C-alpha positions, 0 to 999 in steps of 0.5 A: 500500500505504501509503495503504491502511494509512493509511486502515485506521488512521484507521478502526480508531482512530476513537473511540479517545481515546489510540491506541497507536502504534509510535513509539519514544517510546511503545514504549520505555514499553511494559510488555513492553519494560521487562520485557525490559530489567529481565529482562536487567539482573537476569540480568546482575547474577545472572551477575556475582554467580555468576561472582564467587562461583564464581571471584573472591571470596576468591581474586583479588578487588579487595580482595586487589589493593588490599591488595597495593598498600598493602603495596608502597607502605607506605601506605593507598590514598585510596579509601574502604574503604566503597566497595571493600568492604575489611574485609567477608567473602564477597560483601559485598565486592561490594555497594557496587561492584556498585551503583556499576557499575550506576549508572555504566552507567545514567548512560552509557546516559542520556548516550548518548541526549543530543545530540552537542553535550551529549555533547561538552560532557560529555566535555570537562568530564570531561577537564578535571576529570581534568586538574584532579584530577591536576595542579591542586594541583601547578600552583597550588602551583608557580606560587604559589611562583615568583610569590612568590619571583620564581624560575623553577625546577622543582617541588620534592619537596614539590610533586611529592608532591601528585601521589601522591594523585590518581595512587593514586585514579585507579589505584584507580578503574581497578582497581575499574572493570576488575572491574566492566566486565561490569556497567558495559558490560552496563547501558549496552548494555541501557538505552542500546540498544548492541549493542557494549556488550552484546558487550563485557560478554559477551566480557569475561566469557567471556575471563575464564573462558577465561583462568582455565581456562588458568591453573588447568590443572595444568601452568600452575598449578604454574609460577605458584607461590603465585599459582596456589595462590590460584586457585579450581579445579574438581576433575578427579574429580566427586563425588556429585551433589546437585542435580537434579529429579524425584527424580534427582540429576544434577549437583554444586554446581560443575557447577550453578554453571557451568550457571547462568552459561551460562543467565544469559548466554543470558537476558541476551543474548536479552533485551537483543538482543530489545529492540534488534531489536524497536525497530529494526524499529519504527523502520524501519516507514513512518509509516502502519504505525506508526499501524496497530492491526494492526501494534501487535497484531503487535508485542504478540504478538512481545514476548509470545512473546519473553517466554514463549520466554525462560523456556520454552526457556532453562528447557528448555535448563538442564534438558536440560544437567543431564540430559546431564551426569547421564545416566550417573547415570540409566543406572547407576541403571537398571543397578543396579536391574535387575542389582545394584550390582556391575554398575553399579560395573564399568560406571562404572569401565570408561568412567571416568565419574567423571572430567571427560571422563566428562561428555562421554561422558555428554552424548554418550550423552544426545544419542544417546538423543535422536537415537534417540527422534527416529525415534519421537516427532515432536518438531516436532509435539509442540512445535507442539501445545504452542505452539498450546495456549499461544498466546492466541486473538485475537478479531477485532472485527466488520468494518464494511461501509463500501461501504453508508455 
């Protein structure tokens, strides 16, 4: 089998100046792979900004933590305000830290592709640099004092104060990196091809959302006092929807933010994991298959299909989620148009669709309606028909009869 494929590749690539192969060195520079990685990075940054703007900014962001620490120590932190965003308002506090997080993640991804010897040297250099930063001035001043006075003693208070600046600097960077952990690990996972880093990024984001939801529960929030009052909460009673499509207002701005966060997480996950899966598949192919034009064409079709489906199906997912959450508005509009506003108001109050758990009722009604339509509309045939129309038609090159040569 491998011999037949190898013979086929030699014939089909005859006369080609620069034949394309599925070697990782060439495949990683392919525009589909780069497009998926850029798409995953954009989705990661957009997801982080949406989470920050919805739950964190001016509520529990890093500048508030830095201000609290400065009040406790009655001194300024050594880290610069231009780096932390202190003094700015709104999302401006996260511009420089976000660039720092993406850059650090890219550096970590670059280091991941170096040889183990180079990685070991870099880790050793980082450890030595941290030790010098932490205790370098203390050791130098202490040893110099004992050397010139010929007195074996413990460090003095003035010498111990040299530890204050590096400790506060390391503490400030650790706090900043905790806030930037999803961006750092996500960027490392996308460009360093690490499933574990991608899982860390998504897991940390979901963990934060879960903990925030628990802390903003009314009973728990009341026990937190002033700290609970600083947390951003979602209202239990939904207001009038302002966002929708086709002239229908389906969800509020808060609900749209949650939907957007979920969609961006899925785009980030699918694009990042898609790159890793396809590169692993190409890496495990036999050498003869990597040079075969048919396998190259198949890889192009898989990557192009992945790009189309990323936008198509996840776009449908977002639209269906909005329709599910606002489905009761559609039903109430139909009831209002057919029987009058009085009946629509009574129906809404009878099942309490204005409360948050009313959204669950609305989603169940939407799922029930879609399940009912399944008996009348063959969705699989419709999707297959659409895909067949959207799929490009490959024109096979004329085959040669080598038996007559």
